[in-house]
PDB file of N, CA, C and O in Angstrom:
ATOM      1  N   MET A   1       0.976  -1.202   0.014  1.00  0.00           N
ATOM      2  CA  MET A   1      -0.121  -0.026   0.043  1.00  0.00           C
ATOM      3  C   MET A   1       0.878   1.162   0.025  1.00  0.00           C
ATOM      4  O   MET A   1       1.877   1.201   0.744  1.00  0.00           O
ATOM      5  N   ASN A   2       0.514   2.147  -0.878  1.00  0.00           N
ATOM      6  CA  ASN A   2       1.230   3.480  -1.029  1.00  0.00           C
ATOM      7  C   ASN A   2       0.857   4.312   0.089  1.00  0.00           C
ATOM      8  O   ASN A   2      -0.344   4.416   0.339  1.00  0.00           O
ATOM      9  N   THR A   3       1.820   5.007   0.898  1.00  0.00           N
ATOM     10  CA  THR A   3       1.551   5.965   1.865  1.00  0.00           C
ATOM     11  C   THR A   3       1.767   7.353   1.314  1.00  0.00           C
ATOM     12  O   THR A   3       2.793   7.599   0.678  1.00  0.00           O
ATOM     13  N   THR A   4       0.852   8.262   1.528  1.00  0.00           N
ATOM     14  CA  THR A   4       1.056   9.627   0.858  1.00  0.00           C
ATOM     15  C   THR A   4       1.708  10.408   2.113  1.00  0.00           C
ATOM     16  O   THR A   4       1.554  10.114   3.298  1.00  0.00           O
ATOM     17  N   VAL A   5       2.426  11.407   1.613  1.00  0.00           N
ATOM     18  CA  VAL A   5       2.936  12.476   2.432  1.00  0.00           C
ATOM     19  C   VAL A   5       2.637  13.835   1.969  1.00  0.00           C
ATOM     20  O   VAL A   5       2.446  14.040   0.770  1.00  0.00           O
ATOM     21  N   LYS A   6       2.584  14.748   2.809  1.00  0.00           N
ATOM     22  CA  LYS A   6       2.321  16.091   2.485  1.00  0.00           C
ATOM     23  C   LYS A   6       3.619  16.786   2.290  1.00  0.00           C
ATOM     24  O   LYS A   6       4.608  16.554   2.984  1.00  0.00           O
ATOM     25  N   THR A   7       3.577  17.666   1.298  1.00  0.00           N
ATOM     26  CA  THR A   7       4.800  18.655   1.001  1.00  0.00           C
ATOM     27  C   THR A   7       4.307  19.895   0.470  1.00  0.00           C
ATOM     28  O   THR A   7       3.156  20.049   0.061  1.00  0.00           O
ATOM     29  N   THR A   8       5.294  20.867   0.487  1.00  0.00           N
ATOM     30  CA  THR A   8       4.917  22.334  -0.181  1.00  0.00           C
ATOM     31  C   THR A   8       5.651  22.331  -1.311  1.00  0.00           C
ATOM     32  O   THR A   8       6.803  21.897  -1.318  1.00  0.00           O
ATOM     33  N   ILE A   9       5.024  22.842  -2.432  1.00  0.00           N
ATOM     34  CA  ILE A   9       5.764  23.144  -3.634  1.00  0.00           C
ATOM     35  C   ILE A   9       5.463  24.686  -3.923  1.00  0.00           C
ATOM     36  O   ILE A   9       4.501  25.285  -3.442  1.00  0.00           O
ATOM     37  N   LEU A  10       6.315  25.184  -4.683  1.00  0.00           N
ATOM     38  CA  LEU A  10       6.031  26.758  -5.101  1.00  0.00           C
ATOM     39  C   LEU A  10       6.002  26.440  -6.613  1.00  0.00           C
ATOM     40  O   LEU A  10       6.785  25.742  -7.256  1.00  0.00           O
ATOM     41  N   LEU A  11       4.823  27.174  -7.057  1.00  0.00           N
ATOM     42  CA  LEU A  11       4.272  27.213  -8.510  1.00  0.00           C
ATOM     43  C   LEU A  11       4.018  28.607  -8.935  1.00  0.00           C
ATOM     44  O   LEU A  11       3.559  29.414  -8.127  1.00  0.00           O
ATOM     45  N   PRO A  12       4.296  28.945 -10.179  1.00  0.00           N
ATOM     46  CA  PRO A  12       3.897  30.225 -10.595  1.00  0.00           C
ATOM     47  C   PRO A  12       2.257  30.292 -10.547  1.00  0.00           C
ATOM     48  O   PRO A  12       1.573  29.285 -10.725  1.00  0.00           O
ATOM     49  N   GLU A  13       1.787  31.389 -10.327  1.00  0.00           N
ATOM     50  CA  GLU A  13       0.298  31.455 -10.199  1.00  0.00           C
ATOM     51  C   GLU A  13      -0.459  30.810 -11.477  1.00  0.00           C
ATOM     52  O   GLU A  13      -1.412  30.037 -11.374  1.00  0.00           O
ATOM     53  N   ASP A  14       0.062  31.210 -12.597  1.00  0.00           N
ATOM     54  CA  ASP A  14      -0.756  30.776 -13.742  1.00  0.00           C
ATOM     55  C   ASP A  14      -0.636  29.182 -13.958  1.00  0.00           C
ATOM     56  O   ASP A  14      -1.557  28.582 -14.514  1.00  0.00           O
ATOM     57  N   GLU A  15       0.436  28.555 -13.539  1.00  0.00           N
ATOM     58  CA  GLU A  15       0.424  27.072 -13.652  1.00  0.00           C
ATOM     59  C   GLU A  15      -0.331  26.527 -12.694  1.00  0.00           C
ATOM     60  O   GLU A  15      -0.939  25.501 -12.998  1.00  0.00           O
ATOM     61  N   LEU A  16      -0.469  27.045 -11.385  1.00  0.00           N
ATOM     62  CA  LEU A  16      -1.438  26.480 -10.339  1.00  0.00           C
ATOM     63  C   LEU A  16      -2.859  26.592 -10.913  1.00  0.00           C
ATOM     64  O   LEU A  16      -3.671  25.671 -10.824  1.00  0.00           O
ATOM     65  N   LEU A  17      -3.097  27.684 -11.465  1.00  0.00           N
ATOM     66  CA  LEU A  17      -4.473  28.010 -11.972  1.00  0.00           C
ATOM     67  C   LEU A  17      -4.874  27.027 -13.112  1.00  0.00           C
ATOM     68  O   LEU A  17      -6.033  26.618 -13.177  1.00  0.00           O
ATOM     69  N   ARG A  18      -3.891  26.630 -14.046  1.00  0.00           N
ATOM     70  CA  ARG A  18      -4.082  25.777 -15.171  1.00  0.00           C
ATOM     71  C   ARG A  18      -4.381  24.355 -14.650  1.00  0.00           C
ATOM     72  O   ARG A  18      -5.275  23.661 -15.133  1.00  0.00           O
ATOM     73  N   ALA A  19      -3.469  23.907 -13.496  1.00  0.00           N
ATOM     74  CA  ALA A  19      -3.656  22.681 -12.897  1.00  0.00           C
ATOM     75  C   ALA A  19      -5.044  22.552 -12.224  1.00  0.00           C
ATOM     76  O   ALA A  19      -5.714  21.532 -12.385  1.00  0.00           O
ATOM     77  N   LYS A  20      -5.497  23.651 -11.424  1.00  0.00           N
ATOM     78  CA  LYS A  20      -6.769  23.651 -10.772  1.00  0.00           C
ATOM     79  C   LYS A  20      -7.936  23.401 -11.854  1.00  0.00           C
ATOM     80  O   LYS A  20      -8.839  22.582 -11.684  1.00  0.00           O
ATOM     81  N   MET A  21      -7.792  24.222 -12.994  1.00  0.00           N
ATOM     82  CA  MET A  21      -8.725  24.121 -14.066  1.00  0.00           C
ATOM     83  C   MET A  21      -8.871  22.622 -14.740  1.00  0.00           C
ATOM     84  O   MET A  21      -9.935  22.104 -15.079  1.00  0.00           O
ATOM     85  N   ALA A  22      -7.686  22.104 -14.845  1.00  0.00           N
ATOM     86  CA  ALA A  22      -7.769  20.757 -15.426  1.00  0.00           C
ATOM     87  C   ALA A  22      -8.377  19.853 -14.390  1.00  0.00           C
ATOM     88  O   ALA A  22      -9.150  18.978 -14.780  1.00  0.00           O
ATOM     89  N   ALA A  23      -8.088  19.982 -13.014  1.00  0.00           N
ATOM     90  CA  ALA A  23      -8.667  19.056 -12.103  1.00  0.00           C
ATOM     91  C   ALA A  23     -10.123  19.255 -12.187  1.00  0.00           C
ATOM     92  O   ALA A  23     -10.800  18.227 -12.170  1.00  0.00           O
ATOM     93  N   ILE A  24     -10.732  20.386 -12.275  1.00  0.00           N
ATOM     94  CA  ILE A  24     -12.120  20.636 -12.304  1.00  0.00           C
ATOM     95  C   ILE A  24     -12.684  20.063 -13.591  1.00  0.00           C
ATOM     96  O   ILE A  24     -13.734  19.421 -13.548  1.00  0.00           O
ATOM     97  N   GLN A  25     -12.048  20.258 -14.725  1.00  0.00           N
ATOM     98  CA  GLN A  25     -12.623  19.663 -15.975  1.00  0.00           C
ATOM     99  C   GLN A  25     -12.477  18.230 -16.074  1.00  0.00           C
ATOM    100  O   GLN A  25     -13.198  17.625 -16.868  1.00  0.00           O
ATOM    101  N   GLU A  26     -11.647  17.622 -15.378  1.00  0.00           N
ATOM    102  CA  GLU A  26     -11.494  16.110 -15.333  1.00  0.00           C
ATOM    103  C   GLU A  26     -12.093  15.443 -14.123  1.00  0.00           C
ATOM    104  O   GLU A  26     -12.017  14.224 -13.967  1.00  0.00           O
ATOM    105  N   ASN A  27     -12.686  16.242 -13.271  1.00  0.00           N
ATOM    106  CA  ASN A  27     -13.386  15.832 -12.052  1.00  0.00           C
ATOM    107  C   ASN A  27     -12.477  15.074 -11.225  1.00  0.00           C
ATOM    108  O   ASN A  27     -12.829  13.965 -10.823  1.00  0.00           O
ATOM    109  N   LYS A  28     -11.218  15.603 -10.892  1.00  0.00           N
ATOM    110  CA  LYS A  28     -10.270  15.068 -10.086  1.00  0.00           C
ATOM    111  C   LYS A  28      -9.758  16.121  -9.082  1.00  0.00           C
ATOM    112  O   LYS A  28     -10.082  17.308  -9.104  1.00  0.00           O
ATOM    113  N   THR A  29      -8.883  15.519  -8.160  1.00  0.00           N
ATOM    114  CA  THR A  29      -8.399  16.489  -7.283  1.00  0.00           C
ATOM    115  C   THR A  29      -7.160  17.040  -7.665  1.00  0.00           C
ATOM    116  O   THR A  29      -6.514  16.485  -8.553  1.00  0.00           O
ATOM    117  N   LEU A  30      -6.735  18.081  -7.099  1.00  0.00           N
ATOM    118  CA  LEU A  30      -5.484  18.764  -7.656  1.00  0.00           C
ATOM    119  C   LEU A  30      -4.401  17.783  -7.284  1.00  0.00           C
ATOM    120  O   LEU A  30      -3.435  17.698  -8.043  1.00  0.00           O
ATOM    121  N   SER A  31      -4.451  17.057  -6.235  1.00  0.00           N
ATOM    122  CA  SER A  31      -3.404  16.142  -5.862  1.00  0.00           C
ATOM    123  C   SER A  31      -3.320  15.107  -6.970  1.00  0.00           C
ATOM    124  O   SER A  31      -2.206  14.790  -7.389  1.00  0.00           O
ATOM    125  N   GLU A  32      -4.475  14.529  -7.501  1.00  0.00           N
ATOM    126  CA  GLU A  32      -4.401  13.591  -8.628  1.00  0.00           C
ATOM    127  C   GLU A  32      -3.673  14.024  -9.892  1.00  0.00           C
ATOM    128  O   GLU A  32      -2.812  13.385 -10.497  1.00  0.00           O
ATOM    129  N   ILE A  33      -4.225  15.357 -10.216  1.00  0.00           N
ATOM    130  CA  ILE A  33      -3.455  15.920 -11.320  1.00  0.00           C
ATOM    131  C   ILE A  33      -1.990  15.884 -11.238  1.00  0.00           C
ATOM    132  O   ILE A  33      -1.265  15.398 -12.106  1.00  0.00           O
ATOM    133  N   ILE A  34      -1.581  16.448 -10.103  1.00  0.00           N
ATOM    134  CA  ILE A  34      -0.019  16.520  -9.854  1.00  0.00           C
ATOM    135  C   ILE A  34       0.557  15.215  -9.751  1.00  0.00           C
ATOM    136  O   ILE A  34       1.699  15.065 -10.186  1.00  0.00           O
ATOM    137  N   ARG A  35      -0.098  14.174  -9.206  1.00  0.00           N
ATOM    138  CA  ARG A  35       0.524  12.861  -9.116  1.00  0.00           C
ATOM    139  C   ARG A  35       0.679  12.298 -10.583  1.00  0.00           C
ATOM    140  O   ARG A  35       1.732  11.784 -10.961  1.00  0.00           O
ATOM    141  N   GLU A  36      -0.462  12.430 -11.403  1.00  0.00           N
ATOM    142  CA  GLU A  36      -0.274  11.992 -12.806  1.00  0.00           C
ATOM    143  C   GLU A  36       0.773  12.600 -13.549  1.00  0.00           C
ATOM    144  O   GLU A  36       1.505  11.883 -14.231  1.00  0.00           O
ATOM    145  N   ALA A  37       0.967  14.042 -13.497  1.00  0.00           N
ATOM    146  CA  ALA A  37       2.071  14.756 -14.092  1.00  0.00           C
ATOM    147  C   ALA A  37       3.335  14.199 -13.664  1.00  0.00           C
ATOM    148  O   ALA A  37       4.201  14.023 -14.522  1.00  0.00           O
ATOM    149  N   ILE A  38       3.564  13.895 -12.444  1.00  0.00           N
ATOM    150  CA  ILE A  38       4.835  13.354 -11.845  1.00  0.00           C
ATOM    151  C   ILE A  38       4.965  11.985 -12.545  1.00  0.00           C
ATOM    152  O   ILE A  38       6.033  11.659 -13.063  1.00  0.00           O
ATOM    153  N   ALA A  39       3.993  11.266 -12.561  1.00  0.00           N
ATOM    154  CA  ALA A  39       4.269   9.857 -13.045  1.00  0.00           C
ATOM    155  C   ALA A  39       4.618   9.886 -14.462  1.00  0.00           C
ATOM    156  O   ALA A  39       5.398   9.046 -14.910  1.00  0.00           O
ATOM    157  N   GLN A  40       4.106  10.781 -15.197  1.00  0.00           N
ATOM    158  CA  GLN A  40       4.377  10.793 -16.611  1.00  0.00           C
ATOM    159  C   GLN A  40       5.817  11.355 -16.930  1.00  0.00           C
ATOM    160  O   GLN A  40       6.472  11.016 -17.915  1.00  0.00           O
ATOM    161  N   ARG A  41       6.240  12.290 -15.937  1.00  0.00           N
ATOM    162  CA  ARG A  41       7.600  12.974 -16.191  1.00  0.00           C
ATOM    163  C   ARG A  41       8.783  12.049 -15.579  1.00  0.00           C
ATOM    164  O   ARG A  41       9.883  11.987 -16.129  1.00  0.00           O
ATOM    165  N   ILE A  42       8.455  11.305 -14.346  1.00  0.00           N
ATOM    166  CA  ILE A  42       9.440  10.499 -13.726  1.00  0.00           C
ATOM    167  C   ILE A  42       8.905   9.173 -13.670  1.00  0.00           C
ATOM    168  O   ILE A  42       8.160   8.829 -12.752  1.00  0.00           O
ATOM    169  N   PRO A  43       9.311   8.259 -14.785  1.00  0.00           N
ATOM    170  CA  PRO A  43       8.731   6.941 -14.733  1.00  0.00           C
ATOM    171  C   PRO A  43       9.237   6.077 -13.400  1.00  0.00           C
ATOM    172  O   PRO A  43      10.386   6.193 -12.972  1.00  0.00           O
ATOM    173  N   GLY A  44       8.372   5.310 -12.870  1.00  0.00           N
ATOM    174  CA  GLY A  44       8.709   4.524 -11.805  1.00  0.00           C
ATOM    175  C   GLY A  44       7.853   3.297 -11.779  1.00  0.00           C
ATOM    176  O   GLY A  44       7.431   2.889 -12.861  1.00  0.00           O
ATOM    177  N   LYS A  45       7.533   2.634 -10.642  1.00  0.00           N
ATOM    178  CA  LYS A  45       6.715   1.521 -10.693  1.00  0.00           C
ATOM    179  C   LYS A  45       5.241   1.698 -11.131  1.00  0.00           C
ATOM    180  O   LYS A  45       4.625   0.724 -11.564  1.00  0.00           O
ATOM    181  N   THR A  46       4.675   2.879 -11.034  1.00  0.00           N
ATOM    182  CA  THR A  46       3.308   3.249 -11.313  1.00  0.00           C
ATOM    183  C   THR A  46       3.256   3.541 -12.799  1.00  0.00           C
ATOM    184  O   THR A  46       2.246   3.189 -13.410  1.00  0.00           O
ATOM    185  N   ALA A  47       4.322   4.199 -13.496  1.00  0.00           N
ATOM    186  CA  ALA A  47       4.191   4.592 -14.769  1.00  0.00           C
ATOM    187  C   ALA A  47       4.956   3.614 -15.671  1.00  0.00           C
ATOM    188  O   ALA A  47       5.964   3.025 -15.282  1.00  0.00           O
ATOM    189  N   LYS A  48       4.399   3.461 -16.961  1.00  0.00           N
ATOM    190  CA  LYS A  48       5.064   2.503 -17.684  1.00  0.00           C
ATOM    191  C   LYS A  48       6.369   3.071 -18.373  1.00  0.00           C
ATOM    192  O   LYS A  48       6.359   4.086 -19.070  1.00  0.00           O
ATOM    193  N   ARG A  49       7.364   2.399 -18.135  1.00  0.00           N
ATOM    194  CA  ARG A  49       8.717   2.963 -18.580  1.00  0.00           C
ATOM    195  C   ARG A  49       8.883   2.803 -20.090  1.00  0.00           C
ATOM    196  O   ARG A  49       8.529   1.743 -20.606  1.00  0.00           O
ATOM    197  N   GLU A  50       9.416   3.816 -20.854  1.00  0.00           N
ATOM    198  CA  GLU A  50       9.786   3.542 -22.221  1.00  0.00           C
ATOM    199  C   GLU A  50      11.020   2.917 -22.312  1.00  0.00           C
ATOM    200  O   GLU A  50      11.970   3.314 -21.637  1.00  0.00           O
ATOM    201  N   LYS A  51      11.114   1.897 -23.143  1.00  0.00           N
ATOM    202  CA  LYS A  51      12.407   1.231 -23.343  1.00  0.00           C
ATOM    203  C   LYS A  51      13.279   2.180 -24.132  1.00  0.00           C
ATOM    204  O   LYS A  51      12.891   3.039 -24.925  1.00  0.00           O
ATOM    205  N   LYS A  52      14.517   1.886 -23.788  1.00  0.00           N
ATOM    206  CA  LYS A  52      15.488   2.763 -24.641  1.00  0.00           C
ATOM    207  C   LYS A  52      15.806   2.020 -25.868  1.00  0.00           C
ATOM    208  O   LYS A  52      16.289   0.893 -25.981  1.00  0.00           O
ATOM    209  N   LYS A  53      15.380   3.014 -26.922  1.00  0.00           N
ATOM    210  CA  LYS A  53      15.317   2.377 -28.355  1.00  0.00           C
ATOM    211  C   LYS A  53      16.668   2.644 -28.982  1.00  0.00           C
ATOM    212  O   LYS A  53      17.378   3.633 -28.800  1.00  0.00           O
ATOM    213  N   ASP A  54      16.882   1.682 -29.686  1.00  0.00           N
ATOM    214  CA  ASP A  54      18.247   1.782 -30.522  1.00  0.00           C
ATOM    215  C   ASP A  54      18.119   2.816 -31.555  1.00  0.00           C
ATOM    216  O   ASP A  54      17.229   2.609 -32.380  1.00  0.00           O
ATOM    217  N   PRO A  55      18.882   3.986 -31.702  1.00  0.00           N
ATOM    218  CA  PRO A  55      18.662   4.916 -32.788  1.00  0.00           C
ATOM    219  C   PRO A  55      18.859   4.289 -34.132  1.00  0.00           C
ATOM    220  O   PRO A  55      18.366   4.829 -35.122  1.00  0.00           O
ATOM    221  N   MET A  56      19.568   3.149 -34.231  1.00  0.00           N
ATOM    222  CA  MET A  56      19.809   2.629 -35.573  1.00  0.00           C
ATOM    223  C   MET A  56      18.580   1.972 -36.170  1.00  0.00           C
ATOM    224  O   MET A  56      18.557   1.544 -37.324  1.00  0.00           O
ATOM    225  N   ARG A  57      17.453   1.908 -35.240  1.00  0.00           N
ATOM    226  CA  ARG A  57      16.298   1.297 -35.789  1.00  0.00           C
ATOM    227  C   ARG A  57      15.593   2.057 -36.880  1.00  0.00           C
ATOM    228  O   ARG A  57      14.872   1.494 -37.704  1.00  0.00           O
ATOM    229  N   LEU A  58      15.816   3.317 -36.863  1.00  0.00           N
ATOM    230  CA  LEU A  58      15.267   4.351 -37.829  1.00  0.00           C
ATOM    231  C   LEU A  58      16.134   4.306 -39.258  1.00  0.00           C
ATOM    232  O   LEU A  58      15.697   4.905 -40.240  1.00  0.00           O
ATOM    233  N   ALA A  59      17.266   3.632 -39.309  1.00  0.00           N
ATOM    234  CA  ALA A  59      18.180   3.638 -40.340  1.00  0.00           C
ATOM    235  C   ALA A  59      17.321   2.942 -41.409  1.00  0.00           C
ATOM    236  O   ALA A  59      16.669   1.928 -41.159  1.00  0.00           O
ATOM    237  N   GLY A  60      17.354   3.535 -42.607  1.00  0.00           N
ATOM    238  CA  GLY A  60      16.652   2.983 -43.741  1.00  0.00           C
ATOM    239  C   GLY A  60      15.169   3.340 -43.804  1.00  0.00           C
ATOM    240  O   GLY A  60      14.487   3.096 -44.798  1.00  0.00           O
ATOM    241  N   LEU A  61      14.724   3.895 -42.763  1.00  0.00           N
ATOM    242  CA  LEU A  61      13.054   4.234 -42.903  1.00  0.00           C
ATOM    243  C   LEU A  61      12.976   5.499 -43.844  1.00  0.00           C
ATOM    244  O   LEU A  61      11.916   5.658 -44.448  1.00  0.00           O
ATOM    245  N   PHE A  62      13.927   6.359 -44.018  1.00  0.00           N
ATOM    246  CA  PHE A  62      13.724   7.391 -44.770  1.00  0.00           C
ATOM    247  C   PHE A  62      14.762   7.451 -46.003  1.00  0.00           C
ATOM    248  O   PHE A  62      15.903   6.989 -45.991  1.00  0.00           O
ATOM    249  N   LYS A  63      14.149   8.094 -47.030  1.00  0.00           N
ATOM    250  CA  LYS A  63      15.052   7.905 -48.188  1.00  0.00           C
ATOM    251  C   LYS A  63      15.825   9.371 -48.316  1.00  0.00           C
ATOM    252  O   LYS A  63      15.282  10.448 -48.564  1.00  0.00           O
ATOM    253  N   LEU A  64      17.128   9.146 -48.098  1.00  0.00           N
ATOM    254  CA  LEU A  64      18.017  10.191 -48.107  1.00  0.00           C
ATOM    255  C   LEU A  64      18.938  10.418 -49.131  1.00  0.00           C
ATOM    256  O   LEU A  64      19.989  11.039 -48.974  1.00  0.00           O
ATOM    257  N   GLY A  65      18.488   9.834 -50.361  1.00  0.00           N
ATOM    258  CA  GLY A  65      19.364   9.957 -51.462  1.00  0.00           C
ATOM    259  C   GLY A  65      20.445   8.882 -51.602  1.00  0.00           C
ATOM    260  O   GLY A  65      21.289   8.933 -52.496  1.00  0.00           O
ATOM    261  N   VAL A  66      20.396   8.010 -50.785  1.00  0.00           N
ATOM    262  CA  VAL A  66      21.296   6.720 -50.857  1.00  0.00           C
ATOM    263  C   VAL A  66      20.547   5.645 -51.252  1.00  0.00           C
ATOM    264  O   VAL A  66      19.583   5.283 -50.578  1.00  0.00           O
ATOM    265  N   LYS A  67      20.912   5.018 -52.394  1.00  0.00           N
ATOM    266  CA  LYS A  67      20.215   3.836 -52.897  1.00  0.00           C
ATOM    267  C   LYS A  67      20.815   2.610 -52.241  1.00  0.00           C
ATOM    268  O   LYS A  67      21.901   2.552 -51.665  1.00  0.00           O
ATOM    269  N   LYS A  68      19.926   1.630 -52.422  1.00  0.00           N
ATOM    270  CA  LYS A  68      20.452   0.248 -51.818  1.00  0.00           C
ATOM    271  C   LYS A  68      21.519  -0.345 -52.476  1.00  0.00           C
ATOM    272  O   LYS A  68      22.324  -1.066 -51.886  1.00  0.00           O
ATOM    273  N   GLU A  69      21.583  -0.075 -53.734  1.00  0.00           N
ATOM    274  CA  GLU A  69      22.687  -0.651 -54.602  1.00  0.00           C
ATOM    275  C   GLU A  69      23.954   0.196 -54.492  1.00  0.00           C
ATOM    276  O   GLU A  69      25.006  -0.239 -54.960  1.00  0.00           O
ATOM    277  N   ASP A  70      23.901   1.318 -53.927  1.00  0.00           N
ATOM    278  CA  ASP A  70      25.108   2.179 -53.758  1.00  0.00           C
ATOM    279  C   ASP A  70      25.711   1.845 -52.489  1.00  0.00           C
ATOM    280  O   ASP A  70      26.788   2.413 -52.306  1.00  0.00           O
ATOM    281  N   THR A  71      25.334   1.106 -51.589  1.00  0.00           N
ATOM    282  CA  THR A  71      26.003   0.722 -50.346  1.00  0.00           C
ATOM    283  C   THR A  71      26.982  -0.416 -50.646  1.00  0.00           C
ATOM    284  O   THR A  71      26.711  -1.233 -51.526  1.00  0.00           O
ATOM    285  N   PHE A  72      28.105  -0.489 -49.942  1.00  0.00           N
ATOM    286  CA  PHE A  72      29.272  -1.378 -50.186  1.00  0.00           C
ATOM    287  C   PHE A  72      29.464  -2.097 -48.887  1.00  0.00           C
ATOM    288  O   PHE A  72      29.110  -1.521 -47.859  1.00  0.00           O
ATOM    289  N   ARG A  73      29.946  -3.201 -48.829  1.00  0.00           N
ATOM    290  CA  ARG A  73      30.401  -4.023 -47.665  1.00  0.00           C
ATOM    291  C   ARG A  73      31.865  -3.635 -47.583  1.00  0.00           C
ATOM    292  O   ARG A  73      32.545  -3.298 -48.552  1.00  0.00           O
ATOM    293  N   ARG A  74      32.299  -3.721 -46.272  1.00  0.00           N
ATOM    294  CA  ARG A  74      33.623  -3.364 -46.007  1.00  0.00           C
ATOM    295  C   ARG A  74      34.609  -4.382 -46.791  1.00  0.00           C
ATOM    296  O   ARG A  74      35.714  -3.967 -47.142  1.00  0.00           O
ATOM    297  N   LYS A  75      34.240  -5.628 -47.048  1.00  0.00           N
ATOM    298  CA  LYS A  75      35.091  -6.556 -47.653  1.00  0.00           C
ATOM    299  C   LYS A  75      35.313  -6.244 -49.070  1.00  0.00           C
ATOM    300  O   LYS A  75      36.372  -6.517 -49.636  1.00  0.00           O
ATOM    301  N   ASP A  76      34.220  -5.618 -49.702  1.00  0.00           N
ATOM    302  CA  ASP A  76      34.305  -5.201 -51.077  1.00  0.00           C
ATOM    303  C   ASP A  76      35.155  -4.115 -51.340  1.00  0.00           C
ATOM    304  O   ASP A  76      35.889  -4.077 -52.327  1.00  0.00           O
ATOM    305  N   ILE A  77      35.076  -3.152 -50.416  1.00  0.00           N
ATOM    306  CA  ILE A  77      35.990  -1.934 -50.464  1.00  0.00           C
ATOM    307  C   ILE A  77      37.399  -2.307 -50.190  1.00  0.00           C
ATOM    308  O   ILE A  77      38.307  -1.825 -50.867  1.00  0.00           O
ATOM    309  N   TYR A  78      37.612  -3.118 -49.256  1.00  0.00           N
ATOM    310  CA  TYR A  78      39.060  -3.487 -49.147  1.00  0.00           C
ATOM    311  C   TYR A  78      39.695  -4.349 -50.240  1.00  0.00           C
ATOM    312  O   TYR A  78      40.894  -4.320 -50.515  1.00  0.00           O
ATOM    313  N   ASP A  79      38.805  -5.095 -50.820  1.00  0.00           N
ATOM    314  CA  ASP A  79      39.271  -5.912 -52.062  1.00  0.00           C
ATOM    315  C   ASP A  79      39.584  -4.811 -53.228  1.00  0.00           C
ATOM    316  O   ASP A  79      40.617  -4.958 -53.882  1.00  0.00           O
ATOM    317  N   GLN A  80      38.835  -3.864 -53.464  1.00  0.00           N
ATOM    318  CA  GLN A  80      39.032  -2.885 -54.461  1.00  0.00           C
ATOM    319  C   GLN A  80      40.349  -2.063 -54.030  1.00  0.00           C
ATOM    320  O   GLN A  80      41.067  -1.625 -54.929  1.00  0.00           O
ATOM    321  N   TYR A  81      40.669  -1.854 -52.763  1.00  0.00           N
ATOM    322  CA  TYR A  81      41.795  -1.238 -52.397  1.00  0.00           C
ATOM    323  C   TYR A  81      43.011  -2.046 -52.721  1.00  0.00           C
ATOM    324  O   TYR A  81      44.002  -1.505 -53.213  1.00  0.00           O
ATOM    325  N   LEU A  82      42.964  -3.335 -52.457  1.00  0.00           N
ATOM    326  CA  LEU A  82      44.168  -4.234 -52.676  1.00  0.00           C
ATOM    327  C   LEU A  82      44.293  -4.293 -54.248  1.00  0.00           C
ATOM    328  O   LEU A  82      45.401  -4.153 -54.765  1.00  0.00           O
ATOM    329  N   LYS A  83      43.311  -4.473 -54.911  1.00  0.00           N
ATOM    330  CA  LYS A  83      43.488  -4.496 -56.366  1.00  0.00           C
ATOM    331  C   LYS A  83      44.205  -3.199 -57.040  1.00  0.00           C
ATOM    332  O   LYS A  83      45.063  -3.284 -57.919  1.00  0.00           O
ATOM    333  N   ARG A  84      43.775  -2.140 -56.555  1.00  0.00           N
ATOM    334  CA  ARG A  84      44.375  -0.854 -56.955  1.00  0.00           C
ATOM    335  C   ARG A  84      45.899  -0.908 -56.528  1.00  0.00           C
ATOM    336  O   ARG A  84      46.786  -0.734 -57.364  1.00  0.00           O
ATOM    337  N   LYS A  85      46.168  -1.156 -55.187  1.00  0.00           N
ATOM    338  CA  LYS A  85      47.427  -1.265 -54.769  1.00  0.00           C
ATOM    339  C   LYS A  85      48.444  -2.157 -55.434  1.00  0.00           C
ATOM    340  O   LYS A  85      49.616  -1.836 -55.626  1.00  0.00           O
ATOM    341  N   MET A  86      47.863  -3.366 -55.785  1.00  0.00           N
ATOM    342  CA  MET A  86      48.797  -4.306 -56.440  1.00  0.00           C
ATOM    343  C   MET A  86      48.775  -4.090 -57.970  1.00  0.00           C
ATOM    344  O   MET A  86      49.486  -4.751 -58.726  1.00  0.00           O
ATOM    345  N   GLY A  87      47.936  -3.143 -58.378  1.00  0.00           N
ATOM    346  CA  GLY A  87      48.037  -2.892 -59.928  1.00  0.00           C
ATOM    347  C   GLY A  87      47.307  -3.942 -60.755  1.00  0.00           C
ATOM    348  O   GLY A  87      47.784  -4.297 -61.833  1.00  0.00           O
ATOM    349  N   ILE A  88      46.097  -4.484 -60.263  1.00  0.00           N
ATOM    350  CA  ILE A  88      45.455  -5.590 -60.930  1.00  0.00           C
ATOM    351  C   ILE A  88      44.320  -4.838 -61.632  1.00  0.00           C
ATOM    352  O   ILE A  88      43.514  -5.451 -62.332  1.00  0.00           O
TER     353      ILE A  88
END
């Protein structure tokens, strides 16, 4: 069971007013609104954690002017280098 504690926070008036209006519109308490905002901002046991995604997952999704047939393997590049070096 979660225990709750009281604390004091300092907010700009306009942010407090926006939070109170959101609480009224959603028929929730101000505490619930603040807890939900904290849960979204700081993932923990109650909030679903986003998995760290590999940035390379996006590779190939966008056409950036590089065609598939224009890509080379390291082995091919090295073979071409050796042929030039040896004069073949």
